C-alpha positions in Angstrom: 90.1 71.9 85.6 89.0 75.7 85.3 91.1 76.5 87.8 94.4 75.6 86.1 93.1 77.6 83.0 92.7 80.5 84.8 96.0 80.3 86.8 97.9 79.1 83.3 96.4 82.5 81.5 97.6 84.3 84.4 101.4 83.4 84.2 100.7 83.8 80.3 99.9 87.4 80.7 103.1 88.0 83.7 106.4 89.4 82.0 109.8 87.9 82.5 113.3 88.8 82.6 113.8 88.8 79.1 110.2 90.3 78.0 110.5 93.1 80.4 111.4 96.8 79.4 110.3 100.4 80.4 109.3 102.0 77.6 110.7 105.8 75.8 107.4 107.1 76.5 107.6 106.0 80.3 110.9 107.3 80.7 109.8 110.7 79.3 107.0 110.7 81.6 109.0 110.0 84.7 112.0 112.9 83.2 109.6 115.4 82.7 107.2 115.4 85.8 110.6 115.5 87.6 111.8 118.3 85.8 108.1 120.5 86.7 108.6 119.0 90.0 111.9 120.8 90.3 110.6 123.9 88.4 107.3 124.1 90.5 109.4 123.7 94.1 112.0 126.5 92.8 109.0 129.4 92.3 107.0 128.7 95.1 107.1 126.1 97.9 103.5 126.4 98.5 103.1 124.4 95.0 102.2 121.2 96.6 99.2 119.9 94.8 101.0 120.6 91.5 104.0 118.7 92.5 102.0 115.7 93.9 99.9 115.6 90.6 103.6 115.4 88.8 104.8 112.6 90.7 101.7 110.5 91.0 101.8 110.8 87.0 105.6 109.6 87.4 104.5 106.5 89.6 101.5 105.7 87.5 104.0 104.7 84.7 106.7 103.3 86.7 103.5 101.2 88.3 102.1 100.5 85.0 105.3 99.0 83.8 106.1 96.6 86.1 102.5 95.2 87.1 102.4 92.3 85.3 105.6 91.6 86.7 105.5 88.3 88.8 107.0 88.9 92.1 109.2 86.8 93.8 108.6 86.9 97.9 107.0 90.3 97.2 109.8 91.8 95.2 110.6 92.6 91.7 113.2 89.7 90.2 116.5 90.9 90.4 117.1 90.9 86.5 114.2 93.1 86.6 115.0 95.5 89.3 118.4 96.2 87.9 116.9 96.9 84.2 114.5 99.7 86.2 116.9 100.8 88.4 119.2 101.5 85.3 116.1 103.0 83.2 115.5 105.4 86.0 118.9 106.4 86.7 120.5 106.7 83.1 117.7 107.0 81.2 115.4 109.5 83.5 118.7 111.0 85.0 117.4 110.3 88.4 119.4 110.7 91.7 119.7 106.9 93.7 117.7 107.7 96.7 115.0 109.1 94.2 115.5 105.6 92.5 115.0 103.8 95.3 111.8 105.5 96.5 110.0 104.9 93.0 111.1 101.4 93.0 110.5 100.2 96.4 107.2 102.3 96.6 106.0 101.3 93.2 106.5 97.4 93.8 104.6 98.3 97.5 102.0 99.7 95.0 101.4 96.7 93.0 101.2 94.5 96.0 98.6 96.8 97.7 96.6 97.2 94.3 96.3 93.4 93.9 95.3 93.4 97.5 92.4 95.8 97.7 90.9 96.4 94.2 92.2 93.0 92.6 93.6 91.5 89.3 95.3 94.1 87.3 94.1 94.3 83.8 96.2 93.2 81.2 96.0 97.0 79.5 96.9 98.9 82.8 97.8 102.3 81.8 99.2 104.8 84.0 96.6 107.1 84.0 94.4 104.0 85.5 97.0 103.4 88.2 96.5 107.0 88.9 92.9 106.9 89.1 92.9 103.0 91.3 95.3 104.9 94.1 92.8 107.8 94.2 90.3 105.6 95.3 92.4 104.6 98.4 93.1 108.0 99.0 96.6 108.4 97.8 97.3 111.3 95.8 101.3 112.1 96.5 104.3 110.0 97.2 104.3 110.6 101.0 100.7 108.9 101.3 101.7 106.2 98.9 104.4 105.4 101.3 102.8 105.3 103.9 99.9 103.2 102.8 102.7 100.8 101.9 103.9 100.8 105.5 100.3 100.5 106.9 100.5 103.9 108.4 97.9 105.4 106.1 94.8 105.2 108.3 96.8 106.0 111.6 95.4 109.5 113.6 97.6 112.1 115.0 97.1 110.7 118.2 98.2 107.2 117.4 101.4 108.3 115.8 102.1 110.5 118.6 101.5 107.5 121.0 103.9 105.6 119.4 106.5 108.4 119.4 106.3 108.6 123.0 105.9 104.8 123.9 107.1 103.0 121.3 105.5 100.5 118.8 106.2 96.9 117.4 108.8 96.6 114.6 107.8 95.4 111.2 108.9 92.6 108.7 107.7 91.1 105.5 105.9 88.2 105.2 106.4 85.6 102.4 104.4 87.8 99.9 106.4 90.7 100.9 103.8 92.4 102.6 104.5 94.5 105.6 103.5 93.2 109.1 103.9 93.6 112.7 107.6 92.1 113.7 108.1 90.3 116.8 110.4 93.3 118.5 108.7 96.3 120.6 110.8 99.3 120.0 110.8 102.2 122.8 110.0 104.8 122.4 111.1 107.4 125.3 113.2 105.6 127.4 111.5 104.6 131.0 112.9 107.5 132.9 111.8 109.9 130.2 108.6 108.0 130.3 107.7 109.0 133.6 108.5 112.5 133.1 106.3 112.5 130.2 103.4 111.1 132.0 103.9 113.6 134.9 104.3 116.9 132.7 101.2 115.5 130.7 99.3 115.4 134.3 100.3 118.5 135.3 99.2 120.2 131.6 95.8 118.5 131.8 95.3 119.5 135.2 96.2 123.2 134.1 93.7 122.7 131.1 91.1 121.7 133.0 91.5 124.7 135.8 91.7 126.8 132.7 88.5 125.9 131.5 86.7 125.9 134.2 87.8 129.1 134.7 86.6 130.4 131.3 83.3 128.9 131.6 82.7 130.6 134.8 83.9 133.8 133.2 81.6 133.2 130.5 78.6 132.3 132.9 79.4 135.3 135.3 79.5 137.8 131.8 76.3 136.3 130.5 74.5 136.9 134.2 75.7 140.6 134.3 74.1 140.9 130.6 70.8 139.6 132.1 71.1 141.6 134.8 71.7 144.5 132.9 68.9 143.7 130.6 66.4 143.1 133.8 67.5 146.6 135.0 66.4 148.2 131.9 63.2 146.7 132.0 62.4 147.5 135.4 63.6 151.3 134.7 61.2 151.4 131.6 58.1 150.3 133.8 59.1 152.7 136.6 59.0 155.6 133.9 55.7 154.4 132.3 54.2 154.3 136.0 55.4 157.5 136.7 
């Protein structure tokens, strides 16, 4: 059947533990990108855009390296994960915490790209990865991590409400995708929440009073200006009649 043939062809394209390797070119790109990021941050804290470009270039290489690995419950097979971590740690010279972010975010990116864009082509380059992520408005490590966690589309108001009230926990489904968990984690405790609501009511009342007062002042000023204009016109008319 066609479906079986398609499935078999996809399986043939998958990379197994014996075949998997991170190319020297990819390692060099990651290494150079991280070096450049360090230089940019050392020169000027405002070099965020340039640093983000370098970081996403590095992510493109890592994601492309694992794009054809068959995930097990949404994660890399242990042997491949070990090989990737070793390459980033020992060959690219990255710190453990940085390697952890690269691996977790890259695996999440592969799941997300397959879900939102479709099947990954057999020749998938780092540049193509960066372009696909850009289509999803992901151009930094922070945006990538948030998108994987499902927080990319949350407004500031929604995030603030979750910090104050709380939110459900996350869990991974059978494909490794983060979904809503069964536990609701409080933000503020009950006493703090009552205090927050009281303070919020007071501030909302003060805000309304200020705006009403400000509007009244503006109306009064407009009326005064209009009266002055009328007075000037009347004076001109009287002078003309005289």
